[in-house]
BATORMI-327012 format. One line per field, with one value per atom (N, C-alpha, C): atom name; x, y negated, z negated. Coordinates in pm, 1 decimal. Layout:
N
nufi c(CA,...)
u c(X,...)
v c(Y,...)
w c(Z,...)
//
This chain:
206
nufi c(N,CA,C,N,CA,C,N,CA,C,N,CA,C,N,CA,C,N,CA,C,N,CA,C,N,CA,C,N,CA,C,N,CA,C,N,CA,C,N,CA,C,N,CA,C,N,CA,C,N,CA,C,N,CA,C,N,CA,C,N,CA,C,N,CA,C,N,CA,C,N,CA,C,N,CA,C,N,CA,C,N,CA,C,N,CA,C,N,CA,C,N,CA,C,N,CA,C,N,CA,C,N,CA,C,N,CA,C,N,CA,C,N,CA,C,N,CA,C,N,CA,C,N,CA,C,N,CA,C,N,CA,C,N,CA,C,N,CA,C,N,CA,C,N,CA,C,N,CA,C,N,CA,C,N,CA,C,N,CA,C,N,CA,C,N,CA,C,N,CA,C,N,CA,C,N,CA,C,N,CA,C,N,CA,C,N,CA,C,N,CA,C,N,CA,C,N,CA,C,N,CA,C,N,CA,C,N,CA,C,N,CA,C,N,CA,C,N,CA,C,N,CA,C,N,CA,C,N,CA,C,N,CA,C,N,CA,C,N,CA,C,N,CA,C,N,CA,C,N,CA,C,N,CA,C,N,CA,C,N,CA,C,N,CA,C,N,CA,C,N,CA,C,N,CA,C,N,CA,C,N,CA,C,N,CA,C,N,CA,C,N,CA,C,N,CA,C,N,CA,C,N,CA,C,N,CA,C,N,CA,C,N,CA,C,N,CA,C,N,CA,C,N,CA,C,N,CA,C,N,CA,C,N,CA,C,N,CA,C,N,CA,C,N,CA,C,N,CA,C,N,CA,C,N,CA,C,N,CA,C,N,CA,C,N,CA,C,N,CA,C,N,CA,C,N,CA,C,N,CA,C,N,CA,C,N,CA,C,N,CA,C,N,CA,C,N,CA,C,N,CA,C,N,CA,C,N,CA,C,N,CA,C,N,CA,C,N,CA,C,N,CA,C,N,CA,C,N,CA,C,N,CA,C,N,CA,C,N,CA,C,N,CA,C,N,CA,C,N,CA,C,N,CA,C,N,CA,C,N,CA,C,N,CA,C,N,CA,C,N,CA,C,N,CA,C,N,CA,C,N,CA,C,N,CA,C,N,CA,C,N,CA,C,N,CA,C,N,CA,C,N,CA,C,N,CA,C,N,CA,C,N,CA,C,N,CA,C,N,CA,C,N,CA,C,N,CA,C,N,CA,C,N,CA,C,N,CA,C,N,CA,C,N,CA,C,N,CA,C,N,CA,C,N,CA,C,N,CA,C,N,CA,C,N,CA,C,N,CA,C,N,CA,C,N,CA,C,N,CA,C,N,CA,C,N,CA,C,N,CA,C,N,CA,C,N,CA,C,N,CA,C,N,CA,C,N,CA,C,N,CA,C,N,CA,C,N,CA,C,N,CA,C,N,CA,C,N,CA,C,N,CA,C,N,CA,C,N,CA,C,N,CA,C,N,CA,C,N,CA,C,N,CA,C,N,CA,C,N,CA,C,N,CA,C,N,CA,C,N,CA,C,N,CA,C,N,CA,C,N,CA,C,N,CA,C,N,CA,C,N,CA,C,N,CA,C,N,CA,C,N,CA,C,N,CA,C,N,CA,C,N,CA,C,N,CA,C,N,CA,C)
u c(612.1,538.5,613.7,575.4,666.9,593.7,665.6,584.4,485.0,513.4,415.3,297.8,321.8,210.0,95.1,169.9,101.2,30.0,77.4,12.5,-103.5,-91.8,-220.1,-324.5,-306.9,-386.5,-434.2,-376.5,-436.5,-535.6,-482.5,-569.5,-698.1,-688.1,-809.7,-923.5,-839.9,-915.1,-984.8,-930.4,-951.0,-1089.7,-1093.2,-1200.6,-1323.6,-1287.5,-1422.0,-1457.6,-1370.9,-1451.3,-1528.4,-1467.9,-1522.6,-1678.0,-1694.3,-1798.4,-1896.2,-1846.1,-1949.9,-2003.5,-1919.0,-1950.2,-2059.6,-2055.0,-2143.4,-2281.6,-2298.9,-2416.6,-2518.0,-2428.6,-2518.8,-2540.4,-2422.5,-2441.7,-2513.1,-2539.2,-2623.0,-2768.5,-2851.4,-2959.1,-2959.1,-2850.8,-2829.3,-2861.4,-2804.3,-2808.2,-2911.5,-3012.9,-3123.1,-3214.1,-3296.1,-3380.6,-3497.1,-3574.4,-3750.3,-3847.0,-3942.6,-4028.3,-4150.7,-4223.5,-4379.3,-4478.6,-4560.8,-4653.2,-4783.0,-4843.0,-4959.4,-5073.2,-5080.4,-5204.6,-5235.9,-5118.6,-5137.3,-5042.5,-5096.7,-5075.2,-5181.3,-5175.7,-5319.2,-5245.5,-5297.6,-5276.6,-5431.6,-5451.6,-5581.9,-5544.1,-5646.3,-5635.0,-5754.7,-5773.2,-5890.4,-5919.3,-6050.2,-6047.6,-6191.3,-6154.3,-6244.1,-6298.8,-6443.3,-6553.2,-6641.7,-6693.1,-6780.9,-6756.5,-6609.6,-6579.0,-6529.2,-6659.3,-6611.8,-6665.6,-6703.4,-6743.6,-6622.2,-6564.8,-6438.9,-6476.9,-6418.1,-6440.1,-6304.8,-6314.5,-6185.0,-6184.6,-6058.1,-6037.2,-5905.8,-5869.1,-5774.0,-5696.0,-5587.9,-5554.8,-5546.9,-5562.0,-5560.3,-5441.8,-5353.0,-5253.5,-5144.0,-5006.9,-4911.3,-4802.0,-4650.2,-4520.6,-4452.6,-4312.2,-4232.8,-4120.9,-4021.3,-3919.9,-3822.9,-3757.9,-3663.5,-3540.1,-3412.0,-3287.6,-3199.8,-3082.3,-3003.4,-2924.2,-2916.1,-2878.3,-2968.9,-3076.2,-3200.1,-3272.6,-3280.5,-3361.0,-3483.2,-3565.8,-3725.1,-3780.2,-3871.3,-3942.4,-4078.0,-4187.0,-4328.4,-4393.3,-4441.4,-4515.6,-4662.5,-4756.9,-4919.5,-4967.2,-5030.6,-5078.9,-5215.1,-5201.9,-5316.4,-5416.0,-5427.0,-5539.8,-5642.5,-5578.4,-5636.8,-5730.9,-5719.0,-5827.4,-5916.1,-5958.1,-6104.8,-6159.1,-6287.6,-6357.2,-6480.7,-6519.0,-6660.2,-6752.8,-6714.2,-6837.6,-6767.9,-6808.3,-6731.5,-6729.5,-6836.8,-6824.9,-6730.6,-6727.7,-6604.9,-6474.3,-6455.5,-6317.5,-6289.1,-6394.6,-6352.8,-6304.1,-6400.8,-6347.2,-6222.4,-6200.5,-6049.9,-5929.2,-5945.7,-5853.9,-5824.1,-5968.0,-5929.4,-5893.3,-5955.1,-5960.0,-5846.4,-5816.9,-5737.2,-5581.5,-5602.4,-5463.2,-5431.0,-5507.3,-5484.5,-5411.3,-5445.3,-5372.9,-5328.3,-5394.6,-5347.8,-5203.8,-5178.3,-5021.6,-4966.7,-5013.1,-4916.3,-4976.0,-4900.5,-4945.9,-4937.8,-4828.7,-4819.8,-4754.4,-4762.3,-4718.3,-4575.0,-4484.5,-4369.9,-4355.7,-4336.6,-4244.6,-4118.8,-4015.6,-3892.1,-3835.2,-3746.3,-3705.9,-3554.5,-3462.8,-3357.9,-3371.6,-3358.9,-3381.6,-3251.5,-3223.1,-3086.8,-3103.3,-3034.8,-3058.1,-3054.2,-2955.2,-2957.9,-3057.5,-3128.7,-3275.5,-3337.6,-3382.1,-3471.5,-3378.9,-3253.6,-3174.9,-3137.1,-3138.6,-3140.5,-3239.1,-3370.2,-3492.9,-3508.6,-3553.9,-3605.6,-3758.0,-3794.8,-3957.9,-4001.3,-4115.9,-4189.9,-4119.0,-4013.0,-3971.8,-4027.7,-4033.2,-4069.7,-4007.0,-4024.2,-3873.7,-3963.6,-3925.7,-3968.7,-3868.7,-3911.5,-3824.2,-3875.0,-3760.0,-3804.1,-3719.6,-3762.2,-3687.7,-3751.1,-3667.4,-3696.4,-3720.0,-3827.3,-3844.5,-3895.2,-3920.6,-3937.5,-4085.8,-4186.1,-4316.3,-4284.1,-4313.8,-4309.2,-4460.0,-4555.7,-4650.9,-4683.5,-4771.1,-4828.4,-4706.5,-4583.9,-4470.8,-4429.4,-4420.1,-4366.8,-4311.9,-4205.1,-4176.0,-4169.1,-4198.7,-4217.3,-4120.4,-4032.3,-4001.3,-4096.3,-4081.4,-4198.5,-4114.5,-4145.2,-4106.3,-4209.9,-4122.0,-4224.3,-4174.3,-4287.9,-4258.5,-4343.5,-4262.7,-4306.2,-4308.2,-4371.7,-4337.5,-4313.3,-4211.8,-4186.7,-4188.7,-4268.1,-4243.9,-4245.2,-4138.1,-4110.3,-4203.4,-4269.9,-4388.9,-4362.6,-4250.0,-4185.0,-4051.7,-3977.3,-3823.2,-3827.7,-3897.6,-3899.3,-3993.8,-4073.2,-4166.6,-4150.4,-4190.5,-4155.8,-4290.1,-4356.5,-4479.8,-4437.6,-4447.4,-4421.4,-4575.1,-4597.2,-4686.4,-4646.8,-4769.2,-4728.0,-4770.8,-4717.9,-4763.4,-4814.1,-4792.9,-4847.0,-4890.6,-5004.6,-5058.0,-4970.9,-4935.0,-4862.5,-4961.5,-4935.9,-5044.5,-4978.5,-5071.8,-4999.1,-5100.7,-5037.4,-5099.3,-5118.9,-5244.7,-5262.4,-5211.7,-5204.4,-5141.0,-5002.1,-4926.8,-4768.5,-4759.5,-4860.5,-4845.9,-4895.3,-4933.1,-5006.7,-5133.7,-5204.3,-5350.6,-5447.0,-5461.0,-5551.7,-5644.2,-5639.1,-5728.1,-5825.7,-5749.5,-5819.8,-5928.3,-5866.3,-5975.4,-6070.2,-6042.1,-6135.5,-6270.6,-6230.4,-6300.1,-6394.3,-6339.9,-6411.3,-6512.7,-6481.9,-6574.8,-6694.1,-6650.2,-6747.5,-6868.0,-6811.4,-6869.8,-6976.2,-6932.6,-7011.6,-7104.5,-7093.1,-7164.9,-7137.0,-7034.4,-6964.6,-6926.9,-6946.4,-6929.2,-6771.3,-6698.6,-6544.0,-6487.7,-6364.2,-6282.3,-6147.1,-6094.8,-5973.2,-5860.5,-5758.6,-5627.3,-5557.4,-5579.5,-5469.5,-5534.6,-5464.5,-5525.2,-5415.7,-5466.7,-5402.6,-5404.4,-5282.3,-5247.2,-5189.6,-5252.1,-5188.8,-5165.5,-5091.5,-5070.3,-5011.3,-5029.8,-4971.5,-4903.9,-4759.1,-4714.2,-4624.9,-4667.3,-4601.8,-4481.6,-4366.9,-4243.4,-4215.2,-4173.6,-4107.1,-3972.6,-3887.9,-3764.5,-3760.7,-3676.8,-3657.8,-3672.0,-3575.1,-3591.9,-3711.4,-3812.6,-3907.5,-4032.7,-4027.5,-4113.1,-4070.3,-3959.4,-3916.0,-4010.2)
v c(3459.0,3439.4,3530.3,3472.6,3568.0,3657.5,3777.8,3898.7,3877.9,3777.7,3758.2,3689.9,3606.0,3539.0,3637.8,3727.2,3841.3,3925.0,3938.0,4038.9,3967.5,3824.6,3765.4,3784.7,3772.6,3739.4,3894.3,3988.3,4132.6,4146.1,4113.7,4127.1,4062.1,3917.3,3861.1,3958.4,3980.0,4073.7,4186.1,4277.5,4382.4,4335.1,4246.8,4190.7,4163.5,4092.0,4052.1,4150.7,4268.3,4378.8,4450.7,4488.7,4521.3,4444.6,4306.6,4248.4,4294.0,4278.7,4291.3,4451.0,4548.7,4697.2,4707.5,4639.8,4655.9,4574.3,4499.6,4477.4,4574.5,4702.6,4789.9,4886.0,4913.8,5042.6,5022.5,4912.8,4845.2,4923.2,4914.7,4957.5,5116.1,5172.8,5334.4,5367.0,5266.8,5283.6,5255.4,5193.6,5160.6,5249.7,5204.1,5320.3,5266.0,5376.2,5333.0,5391.9,5340.0,5333.2,5380.2,5470.0,5494.5,5400.0,5365.4,5239.9,5362.7,5352.7,5438.3,5385.0,5247.0,5204.1,5237.1,5270.3,5277.6,5440.1,5522.6,5635.2,5739.1,5879.9,5973.3,6075.8,6194.6,6329.2,6387.5,6498.9,6570.1,6724.2,6803.3,6927.8,7004.5,7081.2,7161.7,7312.5,7297.8,7424.8,7504.5,7628.3,7700.2,7784.8,7774.5,7897.6,7913.3,8050.6,8169.1,8177.1,8214.8,8240.1,8158.5,8037.8,7968.1,7810.3,7773.7,7641.4,7567.5,7458.8,7381.6,7271.9,7183.5,7091.1,7001.2,6864.7,6803.5,6692.2,6741.8,6640.7,6575.4,6508.2,6437.3,6379.1,6319.8,6248.2,6116.6,6045.5,5901.0,5838.1,5905.0,5834.5,5933.0,5832.8,5936.6,5820.8,5862.8,5804.1,5889.0,5809.6,5878.3,5773.2,5846.1,5772.5,5825.4,5754.2,5809.5,5755.8,5803.9,5796.4,5765.3,5704.2,5651.0,5777.4,5893.9,5998.3,6101.7,6051.5,6134.8,6230.3,6224.7,6281.5,6222.9,6335.4,6268.5,6326.3,6265.1,6314.5,6224.7,6323.4,6269.2,6327.1,6254.7,6313.7,6281.1,6367.0,6352.4,6358.8,6272.1,6290.8,6377.7,6500.8,6596.9,6534.9,6478.3,6417.7,6339.2,6281.4,6210.4,6294.0,6389.7,6479.3,6433.1,6407.5,6359.8,6428.5,6487.2,6560.3,6521.9,6410.6,6345.9,6365.4,6476.1,6533.8,6532.0,6422.5,6402.6,6530.7,6621.0,6749.3,6854.0,6852.7,6955.3,6879.7,6761.6,6712.1,6749.3,6737.8,6791.8,6935.3,7022.9,7156.5,7179.6,7101.7,7117.9,7102.1,6977.8,6955.9,7038.8,7083.6,7206.3,7315.6,7378.9,7514.7,7562.5,7473.0,7512.8,7432.5,7334.2,7229.0,7228.2,7256.9,7243.1,7134.8,6998.0,6892.0,6842.6,6888.5,6862.5,6928.3,7030.5,7092.1,7050.4,7033.3,7020.4,6878.1,6775.0,6652.1,6611.5,6684.8,6633.2,6755.8,6736.9,6831.0,6755.3,6782.2,6746.0,6810.4,6743.6,6803.8,6737.1,6792.3,6734.1,6818.6,6718.3,6774.2,6683.9,6721.4,6649.7,6631.3,6513.8,6475.2,6407.1,6398.6,6335.1,6173.4,6110.9,5956.9,5866.0,5936.0,5862.8,5861.7,5932.4,5947.0,5840.8,5793.2,5648.8,5528.4,5539.3,5407.1,5381.2,5490.2,5438.8,5405.4,5421.9,5404.2,5226.6,5187.6,5038.8,5019.7,4926.0,4892.7,4939.1,5042.0,5130.1,5232.3,5298.9,5412.7,5533.3,5635.1,5759.9,5856.5,5935.3,6067.9,6205.4,6288.3,6438.6,6468.8,6532.3,6545.7,6677.6,6796.4,6920.5,6927.7,6986.0,6954.2,7060.1,7131.3,7206.8,7166.1,7200.3,7139.2,7231.6,7199.3,7262.9,7212.6,7270.8,7225.6,7279.7,7200.4,7246.9,7199.7,7307.1,7306.3,7428.4,7353.9,7475.4,7540.0,7483.1,7550.1,7665.4,7636.7,7722.6,7658.9,7713.1,7637.4,7750.4,7682.5,7753.9,7673.3,7728.2,7660.9,7640.1,7517.9,7489.6,7425.7,7471.4,7414.5,7304.4,7167.7,7074.0,7016.5,6986.5,6955.2,6806.4,6697.9,6574.1,6477.7,6360.0,6285.9,6134.2,6105.6,5946.5,5814.3,5725.4,5599.0,5483.9,5409.5,5279.9,5172.1,5128.3,5029.0,4892.6,4876.9,4764.1,4764.6,4641.3,4674.6,4726.1,4688.6,4741.3,4854.1,4908.7,5027.4,5138.9,5233.1,5365.9,5457.7,5486.6,5605.2,5728.9,5816.5,5981.6,6035.1,6140.9,6221.5,6341.5,6469.6,6602.7,6626.4,6671.1,6742.4,6871.9,6957.9,7060.0,7082.4,7151.3,7151.1,7225.0,7188.1,7278.5,7388.8,7496.0,7612.5,7638.4,7594.9,7634.7,7747.1,7870.9,7967.9,7959.1,7936.0,7912.9,8074.5,8141.3,8282.1,8256.0,8245.2,8189.7,8099.2,8023.7,7941.4,7972.9,8080.2,8135.3,8091.3,8055.3,7982.4,8039.4,8185.0,8273.0,8295.3,8268.0,8297.4,8187.0,8043.8,7925.7,7911.0,7961.3,7986.1,8070.0,8169.7,8278.1,8214.3,8113.4,8044.1,7962.4,7873.5,7794.9,7867.3,7969.9,8060.5,8080.4,8158.8,8211.3,8090.2,7988.8,7897.8,7835.6,7809.3,7749.1,7861.6,8004.0,8104.0,8154.7,8106.5,8125.6,8266.1,8302.8,8440.2,8470.1,8359.7,8344.1,8219.4,8205.3,8056.1,8122.1,8069.7,8120.3,8060.9,8145.7,8108.0,8006.1,8042.1,7951.0,7815.0,7719.4,7565.6,7518.9,7435.7,7380.2,7211.3,7155.2,7041.8,6931.0,6833.2,6734.2,6595.2,6509.1,6378.7,6288.5,6167.7,6019.8,5952.8,5921.9,5830.8,5727.8,5625.1,5497.4,5453.8,5434.3,5386.1,5269.6,5182.7,5044.3,5022.9,4968.7,4930.6,4882.5,4915.2,4884.9,4703.4,4652.0,4497.5,4449.6,4529.9,4456.7,4483.3,4605.8,4629.6,4565.4,4484.6,4416.6,4301.5)
w c(-3138.8,-3229.1,-3389.1,-3476.7,-3614.7,-3638.6,-3685.2,-3733.9,-3849.4,-3937.8,-4048.8,-3987.0,-3862.1,-3805.0,-3728.7,-3677.4,-3615.1,-3707.0,-3824.2,-3938.4,-3985.8,-3996.5,-4015.6,-3923.6,-3821.8,-3722.0,-3689.7,-3706.9,-3706.9,-3791.8,-3911.8,-4075.0,-4026.0,-3974.2,-3963.7,-3880.1,-3769.0,-3643.7,-3717.6,-3796.0,-3862.0,-3941.8,-4008.9,-4092.1,-3997.1,-3905.7,-3826.9,-3742.9,-3714.7,-3663.8,-3763.5,-3908.4,-4011.7,-4029.6,-4062.2,-4046.8,-3945.5,-3813.0,-3679.9,-3697.9,-3718.9,-3745.9,-3856.2,-3984.3,-4076.5,-4058.3,-3970.2,-3933.0,-3860.5,-3813.7,-3741.6,-3836.1,-3912.9,-3982.8,-4124.6,-4170.7,-4286.6,-4288.6,-4168.8,-4180.9,-4225.6,-4185.7,-4204.5,-4340.9,-4454.6,-4583.8,-4654.5,-4593.9,-4639.1,-4722.5,-4815.4,-4883.6,-4818.8,-4827.6,-4795.5,-4889.9,-4928.4,-5020.8,-4961.5,-5048.8,-4969.8,-5018.2,-4895.4,-4924.5,-4938.9,-5061.1,-5092.0,-5023.9,-5011.0,-4947.3,-4773.7,-4721.1,-4565.2,-4561.6,-4655.8,-4639.9,-4687.1,-4631.0,-4650.7,-4644.1,-4740.0,-4751.6,-4742.3,-4670.6,-4686.2,-4666.8,-4732.1,-4750.5,-4738.7,-4667.4,-4604.8,-4679.2,-4760.4,-4847.8,-4757.9,-4736.2,-4657.9,-4740.6,-4735.2,-4831.4,-4737.3,-4815.9,-4745.1,-4597.8,-4570.2,-4440.0,-4342.6,-4327.0,-4209.7,-4238.5,-4344.4,-4400.9,-4442.5,-4384.4,-4424.2,-4466.2,-4558.2,-4628.9,-4672.3,-4611.0,-4615.7,-4760.1,-4838.1,-4943.7,-4947.5,-5047.8,-5027.2,-5182.7,-5194.2,-5315.4,-5299.0,-5420.5,-5391.9,-5435.7,-5503.5,-5578.1,-5532.8,-5492.0,-5444.7,-5437.4,-5456.8,-5461.3,-5400.6,-5326.4,-5243.2,-5215.0,-5176.1,-5096.6,-4996.7,-4910.2,-4818.5,-4881.6,-4949.7,-4993.2,-4869.8,-4884.4,-4780.4,-4712.3,-4793.1,-4751.3,-4675.3,-4649.6,-4574.6,-4675.7,-4794.9,-4876.0,-4923.4,-4870.6,-4881.8,-4994.4,-5062.6,-5187.4,-5174.2,-5200.3,-5205.3,-5320.5,-5420.2,-5532.4,-5514.4,-5548.1,-5536.3,-5703.1,-5736.8,-5873.2,-5854.7,-5896.6,-5910.9,-5982.2,-6046.3,-6122.9,-6043.9,-5937.0,-5831.6,-5717.2,-5735.1,-5642.7,-5610.2,-5465.1,-5427.7,-5358.4,-5381.5,-5290.5,-5245.7,-5309.4,-5310.4,-5395.8,-5430.3,-5560.3,-5689.0,-5786.8,-5915.4,-5999.7,-6002.4,-6065.9,-6039.0,-5865.1,-5821.7,-5851.7,-5852.4,-5875.9,-6018.9,-6105.8,-6237.6,-6236.9,-6162.8,-6197.7,-6123.3,-6026.2,-5953.3,-6039.6,-6121.4,-6224.1,-6329.1,-6378.1,-6478.6,-6452.2,-6355.5,-6312.8,-6198.9,-6127.8,-6016.4,-6049.0,-6028.1,-6092.5,-6201.8,-6315.4,-6465.1,-6489.5,-6443.6,-6452.2,-6591.6,-6691.1,-6830.8,-6866.8,-6756.4,-6793.9,-6679.1,-6554.0,-6422.6,-6378.4,-6394.9,-6321.7,-6211.0,-6151.6,-5992.4,-5911.5,-5775.0,-5679.6,-5609.4,-5589.8,-5513.6,-5413.6,-5295.3,-5173.3,-5142.0,-5133.9,-5097.4,-4984.4,-4911.7,-4780.8,-4771.8,-4674.2,-4617.0,-4465.0,-4441.4,-4277.9,-4249.3,-4099.6,-4089.2,-4085.9,-4171.4,-4196.2,-4062.7,-4002.9,-3866.7,-3770.0,-3787.1,-3690.2,-3695.8,-3852.0,-3859.4,-3844.0,-3910.4,-3892.0,-3774.2,-3662.3,-3504.1,-3446.6,-3496.2,-3424.4,-3415.4,-3316.9,-3300.4,-3303.5,-3335.4,-3337.5,-3190.5,-3203.3,-3073.7,-3077.0,-3114.3,-3108.6,-3171.5,-3103.2,-3177.6,-3161.6,-3287.4,-3282.4,-3329.1,-3297.8,-3334.5,-3445.6,-3565.7,-3650.0,-3705.8,-3732.8,-3808.5,-3921.9,-4016.8,-4145.6,-4236.7,-4308.5,-4403.8,-4547.0,-4629.7,-4740.1,-4824.7,-4961.5,-5073.0,-5143.8,-5154.6,-5231.3,-5382.8,-5476.9,-5610.8,-5658.5,-5710.1,-5742.7,-5829.5,-5954.1,-6035.7,-6122.5,-6124.4,-6190.7,-6089.4,-5961.7,-5852.9,-5760.2,-5673.3,-5574.3,-5429.3,-5322.1,-5205.2,-5101.4,-5026.3,-4889.3,-4789.1,-4732.0,-4613.9,-4499.6,-4381.7,-4272.4,-4203.7,-4200.3,-4170.7,-4034.0,-3953.2,-3798.9,-3828.6,-3778.9,-3825.3,-3702.9,-3679.1,-3583.1,-3656.3,-3658.1,-3689.9,-3581.0,-3637.8,-3533.2,-3623.0,-3546.2,-3605.7,-3564.9,-3652.5,-3602.8,-3641.9,-3709.2,-3727.0,-3782.6,-3770.4,-3822.4,-3971.6,-4045.3,-4190.0,-4227.0,-4110.9,-4127.8,-4066.7,-4101.7,-4032.8,-4086.6,-3979.2,-4017.0,-3986.0,-4095.8,-4043.0,-4085.7,-3966.0,-3983.1,-3934.5,-3988.3,-3933.0,-3844.5,-3718.0,-3597.9,-3613.3,-3721.8,-3729.7,-3904.8,-3923.2,-4080.3,-4165.1,-4279.4,-4374.3,-4414.2,-4419.0,-4505.7,-4617.1,-4713.4,-4844.9,-4907.9,-4963.7,-4986.5,-5140.0,-5217.0,-5348.4,-5406.4,-5353.2,-5414.2,-5466.1,-5381.0,-5399.3,-5492.3,-5558.2,-5668.2,-5767.6,-5798.6,-5903.4,-5951.7,-5823.6,-5878.3,-5809.0,-5810.2,-5759.6,-5836.8,-5978.5,-6087.1,-6066.5,-6050.9,-6010.1,-5942.3,-5814.8,-5696.9,-5719.0,-5795.2,-5812.9,-5913.7,-6013.1,-6119.5,-6010.6,-5946.8,-5854.4,-5775.8,-5729.1,-5639.3,-5724.1,-5833.0,-5940.6,-5982.0,-6007.3,-6075.0,-5971.2,-5821.1,-5738.8,-5649.6,-5712.7,-5643.4,-5499.5,-5455.2,-5332.4,-5316.7,-5178.5,-5117.9,-5121.5,-5079.8,-5083.2,-5096.1,-5137.3,-5108.0,-5072.8,-4948.9,-4886.3,-4993.2,-5010.2,-5066.6,-4959.0,-4847.5,-4735.9,-4699.2,-4754.4,-4751.2,-4665.1,-4524.9,-4434.9,-4504.0,-4497.2,-4553.4,-4423.2,-4409.5,-4303.6,-4392.4,-4337.0,-4372.5,-4289.2,-4329.2,-4264.1,-4372.6,-4342.8,-4459.0,-4395.6,-4477.5,-4439.6,-4522.1,-4482.2,-4583.9,-4522.8,-4620.4,-4597.3,-4646.6,-4585.5,-4625.8,-4770.3,-4850.0,-4997.0,-5002.0,-4924.6,-4922.1,-4898.4,-4829.0,-4797.4,-4917.4,-4959.8,-5089.6,-5219.0,-5232.2,-5353.7,-5356.9)
//
């Protein structure tokens, strides 16, 4: 066989191998978008020492990029406590939404973890994140569980609540204002936060 013919066959085999491997590698480069309708974040306020109440945010957005960067934004104006006047007070005195529109949690995860999962698989993920809130940033350790519920859908949930300290974000004054208005003995600065986030592959979200 001529050397030129061998070269052509080798090139064809190499091209076929690249095409075959790309069919497996492509999912790792997928972007994922947050499905807000199937996501939920809740936080607990503790007042008068031992009375806990669960609140949430109704508007959020987020994504996981192909390199594993996770970003979730909460629209602070969408806080929901099930009491309209309390919603207004939280917006005005605690979150000060006229100045601070959103809170953002960013983190970096191994992109291969999600890409390598098959429908029905569940993985435990630990990640370091940063919470940006009220003009301040604080590091957070995230303990997560990811479940591949469909080929194009991943559900990520916290396995341990995040404990957000309002004092570290300069929100002590707002907490005290809410306590004073409500005539409460106390409101804790420590706020447990838990969440379930659903992400869909970008191609499915289009």
